[in-house]
C-alpha positions in Angstrom: -17.0 -1.1 -36.9 -18.0 -4.6 -37.8 -20.5 -5.4 -40.6 -23.3 -6.4 -38.4 -23.2 -3.3 -36.3 -23.0 -1.1 -39.4 -26.1 -2.8 -40.9 -28.1 -2.4 -37.7 -27.1 1.3 -37.5 -28.1 1.8 -41.2 -31.4 0.0 -40.7 -32.1 2.1 -37.6 -31.3 5.5 -39.2 -32.9 4.8 -42.6 -36.6 5.1 -41.7 -35.9 8.2 -39.5 -34.1 10.1 -42.2 -36.3 8.9 -45.1 -39.2 11.4 -44.6 -37.1 14.6 -44.3 -34.9 13.6 -47.2 -37.8 12.6 -49.4 -39.6 15.9 -48.6 -36.5 17.9 -49.4 -35.8 16.0 -52.7 -39.5 15.9 -53.8 -40.2 19.6 -53.1 -36.9 20.7 -54.7 -37.5 18.7 -57.9 -41.1 19.8 -58.0 -40.2 23.4 -57.5 -37.7 23.4 -60.4 -39.9 21.4 -62.8 -43.1 23.4 -61.9 -41.3 26.8 -62.4 -39.3 25.9 -65.5 -41.8 23.7 -67.5 -45.2 24.7 -66.2 -44.7 28.3 -65.2 -46.0 27.8 -61.7 -47.0 30.8 -59.8 -44.9 32.5 -57.1 -47.4 31.3 -54.5 -46.8 27.6 -55.4 -43.1 28.2 -55.5 -43.2 29.9 -52.1 -45.1 26.9 -50.6 -42.6 24.4 -52.1 -39.6 26.3 -50.8 -41.3 26.7 -47.4 -41.3 22.9 -47.1 -38.0 22.4 -48.9 -36.0 24.7 -46.6 -37.7 23.6 -43.4 -39.1 27.1 -42.8 -42.1 25.5 -41.2 -40.0 24.7 -38.2 -39.2 28.3 -37.4 -36.0 30.3 -37.6 -34.1 28.4 -34.8 -34.9 24.9 -35.8 -34.5 25.4 -39.5 -30.8 25.3 -39.2 -30.9 22.0 -37.4 -33.3 20.6 -40.0 -30.9 21.4 -42.8 -27.9 20.2 -40.8 -29.4 16.9 -39.7 -30.8 16.3 -43.2 -27.3 16.7 -44.7 -25.6 14.6 -42.1 -28.2 11.9 -42.4 -27.7 11.8 -46.1 -24.0 11.5 -45.7 -24.3 8.8 -43.1 -26.7 6.8 -45.3 -24.3 7.1 -48.3 -21.2 6.2 -46.4 -22.8 3.2 -44.6 -24.4 2.0 -47.8 -21.2 2.2 -49.8 -19.2 0.5 -47.1 -21.8 -2.3 -46.9 -21.4 -3.0 -50.6 -17.8 -4.0 -50.0 -16.5 -2.0 -52.9 -13.5 -0.9 -50.9 -12.6 -4.3 -49.5 -9.2 -5.6 -50.4 -9.5 -8.6 -52.7 -6.9 -11.3 -52.8 -4.7 -11.3 -56.0 -5.5 -14.3 -58.1 -3.1 -15.7 -60.6 
């Protein structure tokens, strides 16, 4: 895949995957910090895990939420790393 196509794909996928990834990361971090540091109630913890795990989508769609969230993250990481050019062969200079 050429560089231009990869950038277009990355630019197209990024806004779509941002909200679910942000919601998952934010609620996961908030859950851990609230429970560990602030002793949050089980009610607050349940609400955060409800969002974090995609339970609000129902039993059937929850699996797809988690799957697409993970695949989207992997796609963003791979395309972002490839675009940096870190793995490009560089000519040997004397």
